[in-house]
N, C-alpha and C positions, 0 to 999 in steps of 0.2 A: 459552558463557556458564556460569560456575560457579553452582551452585545450593546453597543451604544448606537442608537439610531440617529444618524446625523440629518438625514433628509427624509421627510415623509410627505412632502407636497410635490406637486407636479413640476418636473423639470422638462418643459415641453420644447423640443427642438424643431419638430415639424408637426403638421396637422395629424400625421399618422401615429404619433407617439403618445403613450399614456404615461402615468406617473412612474418615476424611477426612485429607488431607494439606495442609499449608501450606508453600509454597515462597517464599523471599525472594531476589530478585535486585536488583542495583544497577547504575547507570550514571552516567557523568559525562562532560563534554566541556568543552574550553576552547580558545580560539584568537583569531585576529584576522580582521577582514573589512573590505572597502572597496568602496563602490559598489553594495552589494546593494540590491534593492528593499525599502524599508521598508513592509511591509504594515500597520503600525500607524498610519501617518500618510499621508493622501492630500491632494493639492491639485488640485481640479478633476478628481477621479477618477483622477489620474495618480500612481503611486507615486513617492516621492522617494528619493534615495540615502541609505544609512546607512553610516557608518564607525565603527570602534571595535573593541572586544573582545567576546567572548561567553564565558560560563561558566555551566554548569548541572550539576545533579546530581539524581538521583531514586532512589526505592526502589519496587519493585513487589512486591506480595503476591498470590500466586496460590493459590487454595484449590480443591482437587479432591476428589472422593469418588464413592461409588456406593451406591445403595440395594440392599437384599437381592434385589429383583426385577430387577436388571440395568440400572437407569437411572443413567447417570453424570451428574454435575453439576459445574459449575465457576463460580467468581466471581473477580474481581480488583479490587484497590484500588491506586492509585498515588499517590505523593507526589512532586511535582517542584517545583524552585525554580531561579531564575537566568534568564539570557537565552539564547535559542535562535536558530539559523539553519536554514534549509531549504536544504541544499547541492544538492539535486536541482533546485530552481527558482531558485537564487541569490537567495533572499529572506531578509530579517531579520524573524524572527517576534516579536521583542520579549520582554518579561518574562513568565515563567510566573506563574500566580496564587499559587504557593507553598502551595497547599492540597491536601488529600486529595481524590482523585476516584474515583468508582466506575466500573469498567470493565464489561465484558459479564458477564451472568449467563446461563448456558446449561444446557440439559438434553438429553441424547442417549440414545436407546434404539432399539428396533426400529421405532419410529414415525418416526425421523428426528432432527433437531436443531432445537430451539426456542431462540432467542437474544433476550434483552432487553438493550438498551443505549440509553438515552435520547439521541437525536441522535448516536449513535456508530457507526451501521451505514451504510456507503457505499451510495448508490443503485446498483442492480445494472446499470443501463445506463450511467450516467455519474457518476463520483465528484464532479463539480462540481454535480450536481443536489442537491436537498434530501436530507439524510441521514435515514435511517429510525430508528425506535425499536425495532422488533421484526422478526425474520425467521424463516423456517422453510425448512429444506432437507431433502431426502430423495432416495432413489434408487429408480427404478421400472425394474426390469430393468437395461438398460445405459444408461439415461438419468438424468442428475442434474438435479434441479429445485430452484429456490430462488425464494422470494417475499419481498419486504420491504415494510413499511408504516410511514409516518410518521403520528403521530396528529394532526398539525396540519392546517390547511385548505389546505396548499400544493397547487398543481395537479399537481405531480410527486410526490405522496405515495406512490404505489404503483409498484413495479418488479418485474421477474421475470427469470430467466435459466434456460436449459436447455442441457445439454451432452451430447454423444454421441461416443464414440471407437471406431474399429474399423479394423483393417488399416492402421495408420499415419496415418489421417485423423481429425481432430477437428473437430466441428461445435459452434458456440456461438451461441445465439440469446439476445439481451437486448432488453428493452423497458421503457419507462417512460411513464407518463402525463405530459402536458404541457399548458400552457394552450391551445396550438394543436392539440392532438390527441394522437396516440401517436407517440413516437420509438422506433425499433427499429434493431437491427443484426444482421447475420448474418456470422459469421467461419468460414472453412474453412481449416484448416491441414493440410499434408501433409508428412511427413518422407520425403524422397527416399532418404536413407540416414542413417547415424549422424552425418554432419557437415553436411548440406544440407537446408534446409526451405523451403517456399514457403507463403505465407499470402495469402488473398484475403478482402477484407471489403467489404461494402456497408452504408452507414450512412445512415439516413433520419431526420434531425431533423425533428420536426413543424413544418410550415410552411416548410420549406426544401428545396432540391434534394438528391437523394441523392448520396452521394459513394462512389465505388468506389476501393479502394486495393489494390495488389499489393506484397507484400514478399518478398524473398528474402534468406536469411541462411545463413552458413556459419561453422563453427569448426574450425580445424585447427592443432594444435601451439601452442595458446595464443593464436592470432590469430583474431579474429572480425570479420566484415564483414556489415552489414545494409543493404540498399538498398530504399527504398520509393518508390512514385510513385502519385499519385492523379489522377483525371480533372478535378480543380479546379485543376490546374497547381501543386500542391504536391508536394514531394519531400524526402526525408531520406536522409543517408548517415551511418552510425555505424560507427566502427572501435574495436577494443579489443585489448588485449594483456595477458595474465596470465602470470606466472612465479613459482612459489612463492607467497609472500604479497604480491606486488607486482602492481598493475594500473594500466593506462593506458586512458583512453577519449577519443575525439574525435568530435564530431558536428557536422554542418553541414546547413542546409536551404536552401530556394529564396530566402530573404531574405538569404542570406550571413551569417545569424546562426550563431555557432558556440560550442561549449563544449568545454573540455578539463579533465579531472580526473585525479588520481593518488592512489592509496591504497597503503599499505604496512602489513602486520601487523608490529607491534613485539614481539609475544610477551606472555604474561601477561595477555591480554585487552585490550591497548592497540592502537590503530590510528591511523596518521597519515593525514590527508586534506587535499588542496589542490585548488583549482579556479580557473579564469579563463574569462571569456567575451568576446565581441566588444564588450561595453559597458564593458570595463575593470573589471568586477566581479570581485573576488577574495576568497578565503577560504583559511585554512590553520589547522589545529589538530589536536588529539589527542583521541580519545574512548577511554573505558575501560568495560569490562564486568566486573562483580564477581559 
């Protein structure tokens, strides 16, 4: 993504502040879609299909700097307008507000990283849970730790994660409060070699039976294969192929639901993308990065 550096000299507000930079980036997208789930309209809690075109554009301002005592800080503001789709979930997200939005404000130093983002921080256990307003992350020896908190009275307002890696193995523990208790997951990943890895996960949602999942994946000469199976009779097979700036993906699960996507880099920051799934939902369009 090309970046236009607007300020490279000191913007000194107090004696304790060092130079601050402002970077501006832009993005745009346009295309057609048919049969996507319209998440802006529901009928008896069931999404209805949306057909038409989408087009959107936005500008992102990122401000970074550092204090004289070594604390780095950053903040972001974005302006977006138009209509958007979620190609990953085959959903029509509808119209953007067309107003400026404040992103995360963070501070990083020897103490770790403190981030403020009102309702913009994913729950560390499950992104579908209540989003957090503030998070803190640090490293203690070889262990990475993060906690997140939402200031509302939601039952799942607090979440945490911890990670550790050694000798090709990675351990990740995540947990969140919930109305029925505490939900938690433990993931262990092991890289057998440069092309093959195996992952095991146990997930205990509060008030439900735990689910154990095994996933094996390999990548060789641009071809990727990932197969997963769980003890609740669910499974997934994902195939991929990349060559140069071109990529194809295909995925299928135990319900015979499948998705197929294609992307191609057009150069100059432009990318073509198209997709189709078993529900005859389709999209095709071009995105741009400035």
